N, CA, C and O of each residue as an XYZ file, in Angstrom:
644
protein
N       1.001     -1.166     -0.271
C       0.440     -0.124      0.099
C       0.937      1.355     -0.006
O       1.783      1.712      0.814
N       0.556      2.117     -0.801
C       1.384      3.339     -0.846
C       0.614      4.289     -0.248
O      -0.548      4.331     -0.652
N       0.997      5.233      0.786
C       0.915      7.066      1.692
C      -0.748      7.127      0.755
O      -0.655      6.780     -0.423
N      -1.288      7.284      0.942
C      -2.655      7.698      0.506
C      -3.031      9.377      1.130
O      -4.074      9.261      1.774
N      -2.558     10.834      1.158
C      -2.539     11.684      1.998
C      -4.354     12.523      2.120
O      -4.609     13.391      1.286
N      -4.885     12.341      2.641
C      -6.400     12.793      3.021
C      -6.481     14.358      1.762
O      -7.346     14.490      0.896
N      -5.675     15.045      1.956
C      -5.803     16.280      1.641
C      -5.585     16.443      0.063
O      -5.719     17.434     -0.654
N      -5.182     15.057     -0.247
C      -5.547     14.767     -2.096
C      -6.613     14.323     -2.448
O      -6.816     13.997     -3.618
N      -7.732     14.196     -1.267
C      -9.412     14.278     -1.591
C      -9.103     12.820     -3.008
O      -8.220     11.971     -2.881
N      -9.809     12.873     -3.896
C      -9.980     12.102     -4.329
C      -8.818     11.723     -5.933
O      -9.032     11.074     -6.958
N      -7.971     12.274     -5.584
C      -6.816     11.844     -6.442
C      -6.274     10.527     -6.142
O      -5.203     10.250     -6.684
N      -6.949      9.446     -5.189
C      -6.194      7.612     -5.637
C      -7.840      7.587     -6.039
O      -7.783      7.507     -7.266
N      -8.761      7.603     -5.806
C      -9.890      7.099     -6.597
C      -9.567      7.119     -8.182
O      -9.252      6.251     -8.996
N      -9.708      7.986     -8.219
C      -9.415      8.392    -10.214
C      -8.033      8.240    -10.516
O      -7.596      7.448    -11.351
N      -7.349      9.020     -9.813
C      -5.797      8.642    -10.343
C      -5.375      9.150    -11.497
O      -4.648      8.647    -12.353
N      -6.106     10.620    -11.427
C      -5.994     11.583    -12.725
C      -4.595     12.677    -12.580
O      -3.865     13.061    -13.494
N      -4.517     13.021    -11.081
C      -3.158     13.914    -10.888
C      -2.381     12.789    -10.430
O      -2.816     11.673    -10.147
N      -1.380     13.125    -10.392
C       0.044     12.433     -9.999
C      -0.320     12.721     -7.952
O      -0.485     13.777     -7.342
N      -0.322     11.566     -7.551
C      -0.330     11.764     -6.366
C       1.404     11.645     -5.531
O       2.442     11.049     -5.821
N       0.963     12.594     -4.360
C       2.592     12.643     -3.799
C       3.475     11.831     -3.974
O       4.512     11.911     -4.632
N       2.966     10.860     -3.244
C       3.790      9.375     -2.871
C       4.691      9.059     -4.299
O       5.915      8.925     -4.283
N       3.910      8.973     -5.448
C       4.591      8.961     -6.769
C       5.250      9.946     -7.337
O       5.914      9.725     -8.350
N       5.153     11.536     -6.624
C       5.882     12.628     -7.249
C       7.128     12.371     -6.799
O       8.019     12.782     -7.543
N       7.532     11.715     -5.626
C       8.654     11.365     -4.861
C       9.193     10.169     -4.932
O      10.062      9.815     -4.135
N       8.632      9.214     -6.133
C       9.396      8.211     -6.472
C       9.875      8.919     -7.662
O      11.065      8.727     -7.912
N       9.346      9.555     -8.315
C       9.714     10.470     -9.872
C      10.787     11.041     -9.416
O      11.878     10.520     -9.647
N      10.703     12.074     -8.771
C      12.079     12.855     -8.190
C      13.527     11.444     -8.135
O      14.503     11.436     -8.885
N      13.274     10.575     -7.212
C      14.117      9.696     -7.375
C      15.227      8.773     -8.041
O      16.354      8.291     -7.929
N      13.583      8.931     -9.149
C      14.001      8.117    -11.137
C      14.783      9.187    -11.225
O      15.963      8.936    -11.467
N      14.306     10.999    -11.029
C      14.718     11.599    -11.846
C      14.385     11.824    -13.101
O      15.242     12.132    -13.929
N      13.131     11.705    -13.401
C      12.432     11.986    -14.284
C      11.225     12.226    -13.877
O      10.680     11.966    -12.804
N      10.730     12.905    -15.110
C       9.563     13.992    -15.203
C       8.513     13.590    -16.516
O       8.694     13.361    -17.712
N       7.491     13.630    -15.741
C       6.089     13.080    -16.911
C       5.042     14.178    -16.885
O       4.597     14.632    -15.831
N       4.732     14.517    -17.887
C       3.473     15.556    -17.973
C       2.505     14.785    -17.490
O       2.351     13.565    -17.426
N       1.625     16.083    -17.029
C       0.002     15.701    -16.583
C      -0.527     14.902    -17.529
O      -0.681     13.727    -17.198
N      -0.999     15.373    -19.136
C      -0.927     14.599    -19.970
C       0.095     13.012    -20.290
O      -0.284     11.894    -20.638
N       1.047     13.380    -20.083
C       1.417     12.266    -20.064
C       0.686     10.751    -18.985
O       0.265      9.676    -19.412
N       0.763     11.176    -17.723
C       0.779     10.951    -16.440
C      -1.307      9.955    -16.862
O      -1.759      8.836    -16.620
N      -1.709     10.847    -17.344
C      -3.099     10.785    -17.712
C      -3.020      9.712    -19.284
O      -4.121      9.450    -19.769
N      -2.106      9.292    -19.818
C      -2.434      8.997    -21.451
C      -1.846      7.171    -20.656
O      -2.193      6.142    -21.237
N      -1.003      7.108    -19.382
C      -1.082      6.061    -18.947
C      -2.425      5.268    -18.612
O      -3.362      5.915    -18.144
N      -2.584      3.706    -18.861
C      -3.153      2.973    -18.351
C      -3.821      3.058    -16.812
O      -3.027      3.063    -15.871
N      -5.132      3.120    -16.556
C      -5.305      3.156    -14.952
C      -4.318      2.163    -13.822
O      -3.775      2.333    -12.731
N      -4.485      0.949    -14.920
C      -3.505      0.380    -14.317
C      -1.900      0.465    -14.058
O      -1.058      0.171    -13.210
N      -2.008      0.966    -15.140
C      -0.414      1.064    -14.891
C      -0.160      2.463    -13.746
O       0.707      2.460    -12.872
N      -0.987      3.434    -13.967
C      -0.626      4.259    -13.225
C      -1.123      3.657    -11.450
O      -0.677      4.087    -10.386
N      -1.758      2.987    -11.577
C      -1.874      1.817    -10.215
C      -0.889      1.131    -10.050
O      -0.590      0.908     -8.877
N      -0.139      0.621    -10.986
C       1.283      0.081    -10.257
C       2.276      1.101    -10.589
O       3.151      0.383    -11.072
N       2.682      2.175    -10.648
C       3.322      3.473    -10.210
C       3.065      4.105     -8.883
O       3.934      4.782     -8.335
N       2.082      3.933     -8.441
C       1.429      4.159     -7.083
C       2.253      2.915     -6.146
O       3.120      3.122     -5.298
N       1.780      1.777     -6.516
C       2.028      0.813     -5.542
C       3.704      0.439     -5.729
O       4.338      0.367     -4.676
N       4.365      0.226     -6.869
C       5.594      0.108     -6.844
C       6.769      0.713     -5.880
O       7.063      1.895     -6.058
N       7.412      0.021     -4.936
C       8.165      0.718     -4.009
C       9.372      1.533     -5.164
O       9.681      1.531     -6.355
N       9.784      2.234     -3.745
C      11.138      3.038     -4.016
C      11.989      3.470     -3.202
O      12.167      4.678     -3.043
N      12.723      2.455     -2.486
C      12.881      2.489     -0.739
C      14.589      2.143     -1.390
O      15.375      2.849     -0.759
N      14.950      1.716     -1.908
C      16.433      0.941     -2.536
C      16.619      1.773     -4.020
O      15.744      2.113     -4.816
N      17.703      1.915     -4.064
C      18.686      2.140     -5.355
C      17.816      1.109     -6.028
O      16.748      1.488     -6.510
N      18.197     -0.263     -6.114
C      17.445     -1.142     -6.795
C      16.456     -0.676     -7.264
O      16.177     -0.590     -8.460
N      15.764     -0.292     -6.245
C      13.655     -0.156     -6.501
C      13.847      1.002     -7.518
O      13.707      0.863     -8.733
N      14.089      1.840     -7.067
C      14.230      3.151     -8.168
C      15.306      2.772     -9.430
O      15.683      3.745    -10.083
N      15.712      1.746     -9.737
C      16.443      1.410    -11.144
C      14.939      0.873    -11.669
O      14.620      1.286    -12.783
N      14.137      0.136    -11.093
C      12.884     -0.603    -11.609
C      12.247      0.208    -12.020
O      12.057      0.496    -13.202
N      11.744      0.784    -10.891
C      10.917      1.628    -11.185
C      11.175      2.428    -12.672
O      10.848      2.028    -13.789
N      11.682      3.348    -12.404
C      12.154      4.376    -13.910
C      12.094      3.119    -15.103
O      11.374      3.244    -16.093
N      12.970      1.864    -14.868
C      12.488      0.931    -15.998
C      10.863      0.716    -16.434
O      10.302      0.933    -17.508
N      10.402      0.253    -15.287
C       8.343      0.719    -15.694
C       8.144      1.577    -15.927
O       7.741      1.541    -17.090
N       8.139      2.462    -15.596
C       8.112      3.744    -15.727
C       8.077      3.594    -17.653
O       7.271      3.550    -18.582
N       9.365      3.565    -17.415
C       9.740      4.119    -19.525
C       8.846      2.865    -20.337
O       8.350      3.278    -21.385
N       8.648      1.862    -20.126
C       8.117      0.942    -20.213
C       6.657      0.960    -21.150
O       6.249      0.613    -22.259
N       6.085      1.749    -19.638
C       4.615      1.968    -19.967
C       4.652      3.677    -20.573
O       3.633      4.308    -20.853
N       5.879      4.142    -20.672
C       5.434      5.338    -21.598
C       5.673      5.247    -22.824
O       5.308      6.140    -23.589
N       6.283      4.236    -23.223
C       6.923      3.675    -24.710
C       5.602      3.027    -24.929
O       5.283      2.908    -26.112
N       4.989      2.701    -24.272
C       3.624      1.609    -24.873
C       2.523      2.561    -25.186
O       1.522      2.428    -25.890
N       3.031      3.689    -24.384
C       1.456      4.340    -24.054
C       2.047      5.977    -25.017
O       1.402      7.019    -24.893
N       3.198      5.906    -25.826
C       3.491      7.334    -26.746
C       3.694      8.527    -26.055
O       3.358      9.573    -26.610
N       4.445      8.569    -24.347
C       4.429      9.105    -23.924
C       5.714      9.564    -23.403
O       6.317      8.813    -22.636
N       6.301     10.892    -23.768
C       7.495     11.236    -23.734
C       7.849     11.562    -21.759
O       6.996     11.823    -20.910
N       9.108     11.441    -21.587
C       9.418     11.765    -20.412
C      10.634     12.061    -20.613
O      11.449     11.559    -21.387
N      10.763     13.206    -19.619
C      12.114     14.105    -19.406
C      12.995     14.158    -18.426
O      12.373     14.015    -17.373
N      14.395     14.322    -18.183
C      14.813     14.626    -17.529
C      14.478     15.441    -15.946
O      14.041     16.562    -16.204
N      14.536     15.261    -14.762
C      14.010     16.255    -14.224
C      15.338     17.273    -13.836
O      16.543     17.194    -13.595
N      14.410     18.127    -13.934
C      15.533     19.519    -14.329
C      15.924     19.443    -11.944
O      15.287     19.314    -10.899
N      17.285     19.627    -12.409
C      18.178     19.825    -10.476
C      18.410     18.741    -10.409
O      19.074     18.719     -9.373
N      18.346     17.375    -10.886
C      19.020     16.128    -10.136
C      20.485     16.090    -10.362
O      21.188     16.420    -11.317
N      20.715     15.624     -9.278
C      20.210     14.128     -9.008
C      19.226     14.890     -7.678
O      19.217     16.035     -7.225
N      18.417     13.597     -7.326
C      17.800     14.041     -6.202
C      17.970     13.344     -5.005
O      17.798     12.132     -5.130
N      18.312     13.809     -3.663
C      19.122     13.614     -2.599
C      17.944     13.194     -1.704
O      17.010     13.994     -1.760
N      17.776     12.265     -0.991
C      16.870     11.615      0.186
C      16.809     12.728      1.221
O      15.753     13.165      1.679
N      18.475     13.311      1.678
C      18.051     14.084      2.605
C      17.481     15.105      2.346
O      16.852     15.557      3.303
N      17.406     15.949      1.002
C      16.433     16.860      0.587
C      15.189     16.752      1.827
O      14.658     17.799      2.200
N      14.826     15.597      2.351
C      13.150     15.917      2.536
C      13.676     14.729      3.955
O      12.811     13.877      4.163
N      15.056     14.604      4.968
C      15.303     14.353      6.305
C      14.526     15.298      7.544
O      13.572     16.076      7.550
N      15.303     14.876      8.381
C      14.482     15.531      9.745
C      15.161     16.917      9.650
O      14.487     17.940      9.774
N      16.189     16.945      9.481
C      16.314     18.512     10.191
C      16.374     19.385      8.226
O      16.087     20.579      8.311
N      16.565     19.099      7.288
C      15.746     19.367      6.187
C      14.151     19.842      6.063
O      13.882     20.870      5.442
N      13.210     19.115      6.628
C      12.104     19.497      6.899
C      11.838     20.218      7.708
O      10.933     21.040      7.564
N      12.737     20.085      9.064
C      12.607     21.230     10.205
C      12.730     22.632      9.757
O      11.831     23.459      9.912
N      14.235     22.958      9.015
C      14.131     23.916      8.558
C      13.296     24.707      7.533
O      12.829     25.827      7.737
N      13.172     24.006      6.443
C      12.050     23.716      5.563
C      10.533     24.473      6.610
O      10.079     25.604      6.438
N      10.147     23.686      7.401
C       9.216     24.516      7.626
C       9.564     25.996      8.704
O       8.695     26.830      8.960
N      10.551     26.046      9.064
C      11.008     27.417      9.740
C      10.858     28.329      9.041
O      10.199     29.339      9.291
N      11.530     28.050      7.950
C      11.272     28.899      6.748
C      10.406     29.390      6.069
O      10.363     30.438      5.424
N       9.236     28.064      6.340
C       7.584     28.137      5.336
C       7.174     29.466      6.340
O       7.125     30.647      5.998
N       6.854     28.800      7.886
C       5.872     29.151      8.785
C       6.524     30.272     10.031
O       6.133     30.865     11.037
N       7.547     30.132      9.354
C       8.865     31.161     10.164
C       9.157     30.787     11.727
O       8.624     29.689     11.891
N       9.804     31.234     13.028
C       9.513     30.862     13.886
C       8.524     30.677     15.168
O       8.684     29.932     16.134
N       7.487     31.547     14.898
C       5.953     31.439     15.937
C       5.166     30.424     14.911
O       3.946     30.546     15.021
N       5.586     29.437     13.924
C       4.793     28.841     13.017
C       3.774     27.762     13.434
O       3.740     27.676     14.662
N       3.056     27.036     12.905
C       2.111     25.865     13.840
C       2.754     25.118     13.974
O       2.102     24.139     13.609
N       4.612     24.452     14.558
C       5.073     23.100     14.686
C       5.445     23.666     16.640
O       6.202     24.627     16.773
N       5.054     23.216     17.510
C       5.788     23.370     18.717
C       7.552     22.203     19.024
O       8.077     21.714     18.023
N       7.872     22.076     19.733
C       9.148     21.400     19.929
C       8.661     19.995     20.241
O       9.738     19.488     20.555
N       7.731     18.990     20.371
C       7.617     18.174     20.394
C       7.217     17.503     18.810
O       7.552     16.446     18.274
N       6.179     18.866     18.264
C       5.985     18.154     16.619
C       7.386     17.918     16.185
O       7.606     16.772     15.792
N       8.316     18.700     16.172
C       9.198     18.817     15.432
C      10.224     18.036     15.930
O      11.228     18.140     15.227
N      10.387     17.117     17.099
C      10.613     16.277     17.972
C      10.133     15.046     17.090
O      10.974     14.170     16.889
N       9.309     14.943     16.735
C       8.343     13.561     15.893
C       8.594     13.766     14.554
O       7.806     13.007     13.990
N       9.382     14.486     13.525
C       9.706     14.649     12.519
C      10.398     12.951     12.091
O      10.132     12.118     11.225
N      11.030     13.006     12.814
C      12.255     11.904     12.631
C      11.488     10.210     12.403
O      11.890      9.254     11.740
N       9.998     10.406     13.441
C       9.225      9.309     13.025
C       8.377      9.102     12.104
O       7.620      8.161     11.866
N       8.638     10.355     11.468
C       7.256     10.112     10.167
C       8.304      9.299      8.875
O       9.527      9.173      8.930
N       7.446      8.862      7.837
C       7.569      7.791      6.817
C       8.960      8.949      5.963
O       9.393      9.993      6.450
N       9.345      8.369      4.733
C      10.142      9.392      3.915
C       8.838     10.087      2.796
O       8.836     11.188      2.245
N       7.659      8.831      2.725
C       6.519      9.700      1.731
C       5.749     10.888      2.978
O       4.965     11.725      2.531
N       5.922     10.873      3.855
C       5.345     12.133      4.891
C       6.206     13.209      4.764
O       5.722     14.268      4.364
N       7.703     13.136      5.092
C       8.780     14.256      5.196
C       8.582     15.002      3.497
O       8.655     16.202      3.233
N       8.322     13.879      2.546
C       8.965     14.727      1.181
C       7.494     15.532      0.850
O       7.497     16.500      0.090
N       6.306     15.069      1.456
C       5.249     15.529      0.928
C       4.920     17.600      1.967
O       4.409     18.672      1.643
N       5.760     16.902      3.465
C       5.982     18.505      3.768
C       7.028     19.025      3.134
O       6.695     20.205      3.024
N       7.784     18.945      2.782
C       9.001     19.538      2.184
C       7.772     20.178      0.547
O       7.579     21.372      0.316
N       7.300     19.283     -0.111
C       6.761     19.825     -1.213
C       5.767     21.466     -1.176
O       5.924     22.512     -1.805
N       4.770     21.054     -0.158
C       3.987     21.721      0.835
C       4.540     22.519      1.458
O       3.856     23.047      2.336
N       5.785     22.917      1.337
C       5.885     24.128      2.664
C       6.824     25.045      0.845
O       7.498     26.057      1.036
N       6.684     24.510     -0.575
C       7.486     25.523     -1.098
C       6.981     27.145     -1.409
O       5.928     27.424     -1.983
N       7.898     28.060     -0.936
C       6.811     29.151     -1.412
C       5.963     29.007     -1.597
O       4.974     28.830     -0.886
N       6.256     29.078     -3.564
C       5.461     28.883     -4.554
C       3.982     28.767     -4.085
O       3.146     29.281     -4.828
N       3.505     28.092     -2.824
C       2.241     27.206     -2.689
C       1.446     28.004     -1.781
O       2.220     28.425     -0.921
N       0.412     28.364     -1.589
C      -0.159     28.552     -0.916
C       0.098     27.761      0.598
O       0.735     26.707      0.596
N      -0.287     28.171      1.531
C       0.325     27.391      2.975
C      -1.017     26.815      3.177
O      -1.039     26.125      4.196
N      -2.199     26.867      2.521
C      -3.714     26.062      3.287
C      -2.941     24.572      3.139
O      -2.775     24.066      4.249
N      -2.400     23.704      1.963
C      -2.042     22.289      1.984
C      -1.350     21.896      3.074
O      -1.652     20.962      3.817
N      -0.202     22.783      3.184
C       0.640     22.499      4.420
C       0.261     22.343      5.548
O       0.735     21.668      6.461
N      -0.766     23.089      5.488
C      -1.055     23.560      7.047
C      -1.847     22.391      7.021
O      -1.204     21.551      7.651
N      -3.283     21.722      6.482
C      -3.780     20.600      6.032
C      -3.182     19.291      6.313
O      -3.852     18.468      6.936
N      -2.248     19.069      6.007
C      -0.997     18.260      6.128
C      -0.266     18.077      7.262
O      -0.452     16.952      7.726
N       0.548     18.794      7.933
C       0.522     18.760      9.546
C      -0.423     18.378     10.049
O      -0.166     17.356     10.684
N      -1.727     18.744     10.130
C      -3.291     18.606     10.901
C      -3.146     17.251     10.802
O      -2.826     16.724     11.867
N      -3.296     16.413      9.740
C      -3.397     15.348      9.159
C      -1.876     14.063      9.699
O      -1.649     12.872      9.917
N      -1.531     14.782      9.682
C      -0.126     14.104     10.372
C       0.143     14.390     12.201
O       1.205     14.184     12.787
N      -0.831     14.780     12.670
C      -0.792     15.520     14.051
C       0.383     16.084     14.372
O       0.817     15.871     15.504
N       1.073     16.845     13.532
C       1.844     17.576     14.012
C       1.373     19.523     14.142
O       2.242     20.291     14.556
N       0.716     19.781     13.955
C       0.041     21.226     14.690
C      -0.051     21.699     15.602
O      -0.102     20.921     16.555
N      -0.099     22.567     15.794
C      -0.791     22.928     17.682
C      -2.196     22.327     17.431
O      -2.690     21.377     18.038
N      -2.751     23.047     16.429
C      -4.221     22.967     16.407
C      -4.623     21.072     16.608
O      -5.674     20.623     17.065
N      -3.443     20.276     16.115
C      -4.301     18.771     15.971
C      -3.692     18.444     17.111
O      -4.355     17.644     17.771
N      -2.542     18.806     17.655
C      -2.247     18.572     19.628
C      -3.209     18.735     20.104
O      -3.698     17.833     20.784
N      -3.861     19.946     19.939
C      -5.000     20.773     21.229
C      -6.265     19.917     20.913
O      -7.056     19.728     21.837
N      -6.542     19.348     19.603
C      -6.957     18.916     19.564
C      -7.526     17.358     19.810
O      -8.694     16.971     19.781
N      -6.204     16.538     20.083
C      -6.094     15.176     20.674
C      -5.845     15.154     22.167
O      -5.628     14.075     22.719
N      -5.875     16.913     23.224
C      -5.791     16.650     24.397
C      -6.749     15.946     24.629
O      -7.462     15.483     23.739
N      -7.000     15.660     26.422
C      -8.090     14.990     26.960
C      -8.537     16.796     26.797
O      -9.649     17.190     27.147
């Protein structure tokens, strides 16, 4: 099972858009696919790309090969990812913490306890935070993700008895 973020809504049912967990895999494979290219793949192929692992270098190599095969069959052009190579360190605990401080400011939505829990998050969860913390994006989805992950002050207050 791949990580399905609630904030993505119906994306996981329709697979009409590229889910965040697939974006991470594409980044690791250093491959870019357009939205039209993604939609040109069969639903079964998109679902397979959601579920294939990308946890090791070998997984990523297999993922890239499978994606290239699907794209070739569908006549979809793939492009190298700009800014590659992508390093997993871009979404490790320290990087995520720094990104959140940059995006939310020192008095942002996270308290020290939440910052400490960043290391407990999965790679997909930390990747999603980094992507949604991009200053080019509005803060709404980032705040929704932080709430979904139980990291926002509001989420912590809601969990308290």
